[in-house]
C-alpha positions as CSV (number, residue, x, y, z in Angstrom):
1,M,0.9,-22.4,-62.0
2,T,-0.8,-25.6,-61.0
3,I,-2.3,-26.1,-57.6
4,K,0.6,-28.3,-56.7
5,E,3.1,-25.7,-57.7
6,V,1.3,-23.0,-55.7
7,L,1.3,-25.2,-52.6
8,E,5.0,-26.1,-53.0
9,Q,5.9,-22.4,-53.2
10,A,3.9,-21.7,-50.1
11,K,5.6,-24.6,-48.3
12,K,9.0,-23.2,-49.4
13,V,8.2,-19.8,-48.0
14,I,7.1,-21.3,-44.6
15,R,10.2,-23.5,-44.5
16,I,12.6,-20.6,-45.2
17,E,10.9,-18.3,-42.7
18,S,10.8,-21.1,-40.0
19,Q,14.6,-21.7,-40.6
20,G,15.2,-17.9,-40.3
21,V,13.4,-17.8,-36.9
22,L,15.2,-20.9,-35.6
23,G,18.5,-19.4,-36.7
24,L,17.9,-16.6,-34.2
25,L,18.8,-19.0,-31.4
26,D,22.4,-19.0,-32.6
27,R,22.4,-15.2,-32.8
28,L,21.4,-14.6,-29.2
29,D,24.3,-13.4,-27.1
30,E,25.1,-11.1,-24.2
31,A,24.0,-8.2,-26.2
32,F,20.4,-9.4,-26.0
33,A,20.6,-9.5,-22.2
34,E,22.2,-6.0,-22.3
35,A,19.3,-4.7,-24.3
36,V,16.8,-6.2,-21.8
37,E,18.6,-4.5,-18.9
38,L,18.9,-1.2,-20.7
39,I,15.1,-1.2,-21.4
40,F,14.3,-2.4,-17.9
41,N,16.3,0.4,-16.3
42,C,14.9,3.1,-18.7
43,R,13.4,5.9,-16.7
44,G,11.7,7.3,-19.8
45,R,10.0,5.7,-22.8
46,I,11.2,3.3,-25.5
47,I,11.2,5.2,-28.8
48,V,10.8,2.7,-31.6
49,S,11.4,3.6,-35.2
50,G,11.9,2.1,-38.7
51,V,11.0,2.6,-42.3
52,G,9.0,0.4,-44.6
53,K,8.5,-3.2,-43.4
54,S,10.9,-2.4,-40.5
55,G,8.5,0.4,-39.5
56,I,5.6,-2.0,-39.5
57,V,7.5,-4.4,-37.4
58,G,8.5,-1.5,-35.1
59,R,4.9,-0.5,-34.6
60,K,4.1,-4.1,-33.5
61,I,7.1,-4.2,-31.1
62,A,6.0,-0.9,-29.5
63,A,2.5,-2.2,-29.1
64,T,3.7,-5.4,-27.6
65,L,6.0,-3.6,-25.2
66,N,3.1,-1.3,-24.1
67,S,0.8,-4.2,-23.5
68,T,3.3,-6.1,-21.3
69,G,4.3,-3.2,-19.0
70,T,7.0,-1.4,-20.9
71,S,6.1,2.2,-22.0
72,A,6.9,2.6,-25.7
73,I,6.0,4.8,-28.6
74,F,6.6,4.4,-32.3
75,I,7.8,7.5,-34.2
76,H,8.1,7.5,-37.9
77,P,11.5,9.1,-39.0
78,V,9.7,11.7,-41.2
79,D,7.5,12.8,-38.3
80,F,10.5,12.8,-36.0
81,L,12.4,15.2,-38.3
82,H,9.4,17.4,-38.7
83,G,8.5,18.2,-35.1
84,D,8.1,15.0,-33.1
85,M,11.7,15.3,-31.9
86,G,10.3,17.3,-29.0
87,L,8.8,14.1,-27.6
88,V,12.2,12.7,-26.9
89,K,14.0,13.1,-23.5
90,P,17.5,12.1,-22.5
91,E,16.2,9.4,-20.2
92,D,14.5,7.6,-23.1
93,V,16.0,4.6,-25.0
94,F,15.9,4.5,-28.9
95,L,15.2,1.1,-30.5
96,A,16.0,1.3,-34.2
97,V,14.7,-1.4,-36.4
98,S,16.5,-1.8,-39.8
99,K,17.3,-4.9,-41.8
100,S,20.3,-3.2,-43.6
101,G,21.3,-0.9,-40.8
102,E,21.9,1.7,-43.5
103,T,18.5,3.4,-43.7
104,S,19.3,7.1,-44.2
105,E,16.2,8.4,-42.4
106,V,17.0,6.3,-39.3
107,E,20.6,7.5,-39.5
108,R,19.5,11.1,-39.3
109,M,17.4,10.3,-36.3
110,L,20.4,8.5,-34.7
111,H,22.6,11.6,-34.8
112,H,19.9,13.6,-32.8
113,F,19.5,10.9,-30.3
114,K,23.3,10.6,-29.7
115,R,23.5,14.4,-29.2
116,L,20.8,14.1,-26.5
117,G,22.6,11.3,-24.8
118,V,19.9,8.8,-25.5
119,K,21.0,5.1,-25.4
120,V,20.5,3.3,-28.7
121,I,19.6,-0.3,-29.4
122,A,19.9,-1.5,-32.9
123,L,17.7,-4.4,-34.0
124,T,19.3,-5.2,-37.3
125,G,20.2,-7.9,-39.7
126,N,23.6,-6.4,-40.4
127,R,26.1,-6.3,-37.6
128,N,28.6,-4.4,-39.8
129,S,26.3,-1.6,-40.6
130,S,26.6,2.1,-39.8
131,L,23.7,1.7,-37.3
132,A,25.3,-1.2,-35.6
133,H,28.6,0.6,-35.2
134,T,26.9,3.7,-33.7
135,A,24.5,1.9,-31.4
136,D,25.2,1.1,-27.8
137,V,23.8,-2.4,-28.1
138,V,23.3,-4.5,-31.2
139,V,20.6,-7.2,-31.3
140,D,21.3,-9.5,-34.3
141,A,18.1,-10.4,-36.2
142,G,19.8,-11.5,-39.4
143,V,18.6,-14.3,-41.7
144,K,20.5,-16.3,-44.3
145,Q,17.9,-15.6,-47.0
146,E,14.6,-14.1,-47.8
147,A,11.6,-16.2,-48.7
148,C,11.2,-14.0,-51.8
149,P,12.6,-16.0,-54.8
150,H,14.8,-13.0,-55.8
151,D,16.0,-12.7,-52.2
152,L,14.8,-9.1,-52.2
153,A,11.4,-8.5,-50.6
154,P,11.6,-8.4,-46.7
155,T,9.9,-11.7,-45.7
156,A,12.0,-13.9,-43.5
157,S,13.9,-10.9,-42.3
158,S,10.8,-9.0,-41.1
159,T,9.5,-12.2,-39.5
160,A,12.8,-12.7,-37.6
161,A,12.8,-9.0,-36.5
162,M,9.3,-9.3,-35.2
163,V,10.1,-12.6,-33.3
164,M,13.2,-10.9,-31.8
165,G,11.0,-8.0,-30.7
166,D,8.6,-10.5,-29.0
167,A,11.6,-12.1,-27.3
168,L,12.6,-8.7,-25.9
169,A,9.1,-8.0,-24.7
170,V,8.6,-11.3,-23.0
171,A,12.0,-11.3,-21.4
172,L,11.1,-7.9,-20.0
173,L,7.7,-9.2,-18.9
174,V,9.4,-11.9,-16.8
175,R,12.1,-9.4,-15.6
176,R,9.3,-7.2,-14.3
177,D,7.4,-10.1,-12.8
178,F,4.4,-8.9,-14.9
179,R,1.3,-10.9,-13.8
180,P,-2.0,-11.8,-15.5
181,E,-3.8,-9.1,-13.4
182,D,-1.2,-6.5,-14.7
183,F,-2.0,-7.6,-18.2
184,A,-5.7,-7.4,-17.6
185,R,-5.4,-3.8,-16.3
186,L,-3.9,-2.8,-19.6
187,H,-6.7,-4.7,-21.6
188,P,-9.9,-3.7,-19.7
189,G,-12.1,-3.4,-22.7
190,G,-11.8,-6.9,-24.2
191,T,-13.0,-10.4,-23.2
192,L,-9.4,-11.2,-22.2
193,G,-9.3,-8.4,-19.7
194,Y,-12.7,-9.4,-18.3
195,K,-11.6,-13.0,-17.8
196,L,-8.3,-12.1,-16.2
197,L,-9.8,-9.6,-13.8
198,L,-12.8,-11.7,-12.7
199,R,-12.5,-12.8,-9.0
200,V,-13.9,-15.8,-7.3
201,E,-16.3,-13.7,-5.1
202,E,-18.1,-12.6,-8.3
203,M,-18.8,-16.2,-9.4
204,M,-19.2,-18.2,-6.3
205,L,-22.5,-19.5,-5.0
206,T,-23.5,-18.1,-1.6
207,G,-26.2,-18.5,1.1
208,E,-28.7,-21.3,0.8
209,S,-27.1,-22.4,-2.5
210,V,-24.1,-23.7,-0.5
211,G,-24.3,-27.3,0.8
212,R,-23.2,-27.5,4.5
213,V,-23.7,-29.7,7.5
214,E,-22.2,-30.0,11.0
215,A,-19.5,-32.5,11.6
216,G,-21.9,-34.6,13.8
217,A,-24.5,-34.8,11.0
218,L,-25.3,-38.2,9.4
219,M,-24.8,-39.2,5.8
220,K,-28.6,-39.1,5.3
221,D,-28.4,-35.3,5.9
222,V,-25.4,-35.0,3.7
223,L,-27.2,-36.9,0.9
224,L,-30.0,-34.2,0.9
225,E,-27.3,-31.5,0.6
226,L,-25.5,-33.2,-2.2
227,V,-28.7,-33.7,-4.2
228,G,-29.9,-30.2,-3.8
229,K,-26.6,-28.3,-3.7
230,R,-24.7,-29.4,-6.9
231,G,-22.8,-32.4,-5.5
232,I,-20.6,-30.9,-2.8
233,C,-21.2,-30.3,0.9
234,A,-19.0,-28.5,3.4
235,V,-18.6,-30.1,6.8
236,M,-18.3,-27.5,9.6
237,D,-16.6,-27.9,13.0
238,E,-18.0,-26.7,16.3
239,Q,-16.6,-23.2,15.7
240,G,-18.2,-23.0,12.3
241,R,-15.0,-23.4,10.4
242,L,-14.4,-25.7,7.5
243,A,-13.5,-29.2,8.7
244,G,-13.7,-31.0,5.4
245,V,-15.9,-31.6,2.3
246,I,-17.9,-34.5,1.0
247,T,-18.6,-34.7,-2.8
248,D,-20.9,-36.9,-4.8
249,G,-17.7,-38.9,-5.7
250,D,-17.1,-39.6,-2.0
251,F,-20.7,-40.7,-1.6
252,K,-20.4,-43.1,-4.6
253,R,-17.3,-44.6,-3.2
254,L,-19.0,-45.0,0.2
255,I,-22.0,-47.0,-1.2
256,G,-19.5,-49.1,-3.1
257,R,-18.3,-50.3,0.3
258,T,-21.6,-50.5,2.1
259,T,-25.3,-50.1,1.6
260,D,-25.8,-49.3,5.3
261,F,-24.6,-45.7,5.1
262,M,-27.4,-43.6,6.3
263,A,-26.3,-43.6,10.0
264,I,-22.6,-43.0,9.3
265,A,-21.3,-39.7,10.6
266,A,-20.2,-37.1,8.0
267,A,-16.9,-36.7,9.8
268,E,-16.1,-40.4,9.0
269,V,-16.5,-39.8,5.3
270,M,-15.3,-36.3,4.7
271,N,-12.0,-35.3,3.0
272,R,-10.2,-33.5,5.9
273,Q,-7.7,-31.8,3.6
274,P,-9.9,-30.3,0.8
275,K,-8.7,-27.8,-1.7
276,M,-10.1,-24.4,-0.9
277,I,-9.8,-20.8,-2.2
278,H,-10.3,-17.2,-1.0
279,P,-12.9,-14.8,-2.4
280,Q,-10.4,-12.3,-3.7
281,T,-8.5,-14.9,-5.8
282,L,-8.7,-14.5,-9.5
283,C,-11.0,-17.0,-11.3
284,V,-8.2,-17.9,-13.7
285,E,-6.2,-19.1,-10.7
286,A,-9.2,-21.1,-9.4
287,V,-9.5,-22.8,-12.8
288,E,-5.8,-23.7,-12.7
289,L,-6.1,-25.2,-9.2
290,M,-9.2,-27.2,-10.2
291,E,-7.6,-28.6,-13.4
292,R,-4.3,-29.4,-11.6
293,H,-6.1,-31.4,-8.9
294,R,-8.9,-32.7,-11.2
295,I,-11.8,-31.4,-9.2
296,I,-14.9,-29.5,-10.4
297,S,-15.8,-27.5,-7.3
298,M,-14.4,-26.3,-4.0
299,P,-15.3,-24.2,-1.0
300,V,-14.5,-20.5,-0.7
301,V,-13.3,-19.5,2.7
302,D,-12.4,-16.3,4.5
303,A,-9.4,-15.5,6.6
304,D,-10.9,-17.4,9.6
305,N,-11.5,-20.5,7.4
306,R,-15.3,-20.0,7.5
307,V,-17.2,-21.0,4.3
308,V,-18.5,-17.9,2.5
309,G,-19.3,-19.7,-0.8
310,M,-18.7,-22.5,-3.3
311,I,-17.1,-22.2,-6.7
312,H,-17.9,-24.5,-9.5
313,L,-16.0,-25.2,-12.7
314,H,-19.2,-25.2,-14.8
315,D,-20.0,-21.7,-13.7
316,L,-16.5,-20.6,-14.7
317,M,-16.9,-22.2,-18.1
318,R,-20.2,-20.4,-18.6
319,A,-18.5,-17.1,-17.8
320,K,-15.9,-18.1,-20.4
321,V,-13.0,-18.0,-18.0
322,I,-12.0,-21.2,-19.7
């Protein structure tokens, strides 16, 4: 084959698989929502199984469910029929992955599950299969054709099944109101978990590193704080609470209006409604707030609105929160 022919074949595969995935949109129906509710209300675990490529897809679905708050386990049909059946309890839900819906090993499992009273979800490409007729809920992951030129090797069908599994997992994630901190607790060992669990109090500047002046201070005092304290200064009221902030941007705008600024009071220049954040807030939320309001720093305040620190976007970048 020429290079051109190889690339054309690759494009054809990608095109067919993309069409297979998009075709799932028309296959989504009430059964999908029923499957989500069945899994959401499961008091046991989700038992996932399949053979061959479907088994590989099943392992991935089980892993994704686990990482997004739904307890799941993959059991190979052979292992199930040779001892692992003891893992299953009536309160579990069986998620069977099978393109044809006629896999003999999965069918043998199915009979045991039905005897135990376990609810069965079929994730299959054949709605008229034995599996589909026996299952309590059928999630249709069928495709019109495989990317294999002989329409034999599971390619588009396995991709579609995996995407449908992701759709189930994410729908459940939303159904459970699963938050970034929940995700981080299940991924404590990696960089992702570290970033998601990091809180503002661990990254903020404190003590003498925080620029601050009293509301009655003059801009000459503020200027010293801005230069030495990274371009932001908190202005405090008589009770020691945050009254506003002045940034180097505010200072630049001031000298654009007048050169006689030294004797101007800080209270006349400060932003009286600054963005602020609490120490226990996750750093990822701080980043989102800064990006949304296009600021690079903000004061950290306690429950009484007293300044306890200052958080800077550059520090969060160095910590690889971004």
